[in-house]
N, C-alpha and C positions, 0 to 999 in steps of 0.2 A: 220152619218148612215154610215151602209158600206155592205155590204151581205158576208158572208162568208163558207169557206165548208171546212170540214175535213175526215177524210176516217183512218178507220182500221180497215184490214182483216190480218186474217196470211197466205194466201199467192199472191203472186202480182199479181194486179185488173187491170187491164184499168177501165180510167173515162173519157173516150173524151164526153161519151152520159152527164152522171152528171152536166159536167163544159159548153158541147156544144149545143150538139144535144136535149136535151130533151125538151120539151113544154117550162116547168119552170127552164129549166139549171141557171146555174150559168150567162153565158153572157145575157140570157134574163132577165134574173133580176138586175141586170147591167142596160140593157136599161132600164126596168121601172117594179118596185117590184109591189107587194100587195097593196100598199099604193100610188103610179105613183109615184113616189121618182124616179133619174134616177143617178145610181153610174157613173161616166164616168171619174173620176180623176183619175184613175192607178189601174193598175190590176196586180195579183204576182201569181204565181201557183210552190209549193215546192215539193220537193219527195226525197228518199232519195235510190238513185243508189249508188253500192257501197256500203251503210251504213253511207254516208257524205249527208249532205243535200246541194240540187242544185236549186235552184232560180232562176224562170224568170219573172223577171217584171216588167213595164214601166206607167209611167207617163201618159199615155194617153186610153180613156174608149178602154173596150175590143173586144169592134164589132168595131173597126178603125182597116182597115186590116188584116191579115192573122196571124200576130205574135201569140195568144188568143191561136187561133186554132190549129197551131201547138205546144204547150205547150201543151195545154190537148193531142194531139192527139199526143206527145211522151213518154206518161209519162205510165207506167206500175208498179207499185209498194206498197208494202204491208201499208203503211200511205202517205197522200197528207196531204197539206194544200192549200187552195185557197183563193183569198181573193181581189174584185170588192170593189172600195172606193171611197163613196164620204166627200172631207172634209170638213173637221167642224176645227179640230185646227190641223196647219200650211197648206203652200201653194198644190197644186201639184207640187211634181219631184218625181222623184227613189228613195231619201234618207227617204219622206215621206211615199215610197207605203208598201202597207204590202205583204205575211209574212214577219217580221225579222227576222235576222240569228245571233246567235252565236255560236260558236265551234258546236256542233252537235244539238241546240236547237232554233225550229223553232218558230213564235209565231204571230196570230193573234188577232184583236180586233173590234169590232163594236160597239159602242155608242162612247158619252164620261163624261169626267170627269167633271163635276162643278167648278169651281170656281179653276182653272188650275193654273195660274200665282200662285196662292198662293200654292196651293198643290203640283206645281212645287216644290217650293223652299225645303217642308218636303222630299217629294222623292229623290231628288239631298242631302239633311244633312241624308239619312240615305243609302243611297246609295254606293254599298265598289267602293272605287276611278276607280277600273281597267273597273266597269260598266262604272260611270259616263263618263271616259274621252271617251268611244265608241261611244259615239252616236253620231248620224251622222245627223239627223232631228230634227225635231219643233215638230212632235208629240207628245201627253198624254199619245199614244197607247207605244211608243218605250220608253218612260221614265218607264211606266207604267211595263211594259216589264224588264227594267233593273235593277229596284225595286224586281219583284218577283223573278230574277235571283239571285238578294245579299243576298233576303232570304234563296234560296236555298240554296247558300254557305256557310252560315250562319250553318243549320242543313241539311246535305246529309242524315245523317241516319232518318228523317222524313220523311214522306211521302207526296209526291207531290202535290196531290191534300192539305194536311194541309195548305201546305208551299203559297199555292192560296188562300184561306178562308182566313185563318192570315192575305197577302196581301192585298187583296182587302176589308176587314171589314175595313185594318187600314185608307187603301185609302181612305171609306166613310166615315172614322168617319174628314180627314183631309179635306173633305169637306164638312162636316158641322160645322167647327171650322172657315174656311172659309167665312160663314153666310148667301151660297148661294144655297137655297132653291130649286134648279132647281134637277131632277132624275136622276141620277147616269144612264149611259149607258154602262155595264161590262161586253157583250158575249164576252168569249174569247177562243180560245184554242192555248193551249201552251204542246208541244212535244219534246223531243229527239228522237223518232223514235222507242222506245222499251216505253216508260211511256205516255198515253195520255190524259189531264184533260182538264177542261173546264168549263166555268158557263153561266148560264144565268140571267142575272136582267134587267128588263124591257125593253129588244127587244125580236122578237118572236127567237125562235132558235127547230130545230127538228132532232128526229132521227131517222133513220131506222135501223133496226137486219138483218144478211141476218143468214140463214142457211143453205144455201144449191146451188149449181151452178144451172144458172139458165139463157136463153133464151131472151138475152132482145128483147121488145119488138119494137125498134125501131132502131138498127142496125141488128135486126134477130141475134147476134151471143152468143157467151158466151162469159162474160167479165174477164174471168179468165180460163188459160192455167192448166189447175188442174189433179194434181200427184194422181193419181190410188188410190184407200182406204183411201185417207186423207180424212175428214171433213174439210169442207170449212165451214169459218164461215167473218162475214164482218157486221162495224157498220160504216155509217154514219150519219154526222153531218150535217146540210143547215139549214143559217135560214127562209128557203120556202122550204115546200115541192117541193119536185126537181119530182116526178113521179105520177102515179096515184096509188101507192102499200100505205104498212100499219105503211107511219110515224106517229110519234105520240109528239108529241107537250112536252118538257122538260119542265116541271115545272119554274115560274117565282122564285127569287133569291132563286135558289139550284146550287150545283155544280157538279162535274163529275168526274169518272174516268174509264176508259178504262184499265182491265188489259190484260197481256199479253196470257192470253187462251179470250180474248176478251167477257168477263163481265163485265157487265158496274155496279159502283156503282154510285146512285146518295144521295145526302148527302144535307139538307138545308144549304144554307152560313152562318147564323145566328144558332149558337148550343142553 
């Protein structure tokens, strides 16, 4: 179990309130989520200054010290991925903390792959050697990320959301072959700053669309330095609703993509 957050917007947007200041901000969820679980085994915040991923992460709880607050206050971006960890596979360490990064790609995962020791061997066998050699930690999440990147590298012409679907279905099949009947948790966010895709499987996930500039009721300011005559649009994705706005629940067993115009396409995980 973890908690994750993503933003995709057509103008740079501040996320400090969503990550820190809101009543159910990501930091509040790390102290205790809707089920009372604590996510204190690490945190990460990532965005794309100058078009290149910049990731800040630590292996301690987000509420310890000022580091998470300062990281959240720094971010002013079109694409953001953030994560607070509750360790299941792999001990708390910086190497095991999300988001994971490779080139332009960022990846965060909430959930667990059952029978991971069995599935891990299948992931490695079907992984590009470069991706296999770049694994630094011990989590199921990083192995999944490297496997998905391998699928994308094989068919970069294929829509990214389709590579995600095929990869997740294959992992689920390998898990079944391992004989473990535990339900997999596969909520992921995956982006290169332009493409943005994700999934919900057996963990909570919510989405909020904004079509105009608004004054934040928490800080009393706009989160956007708006360009005149531009039409602002953004999509936020989070494990739990962060504010009292009209968040909508993402259907279980689904995948989604957010295109360059911030249009959302929802698809069933299984076809």
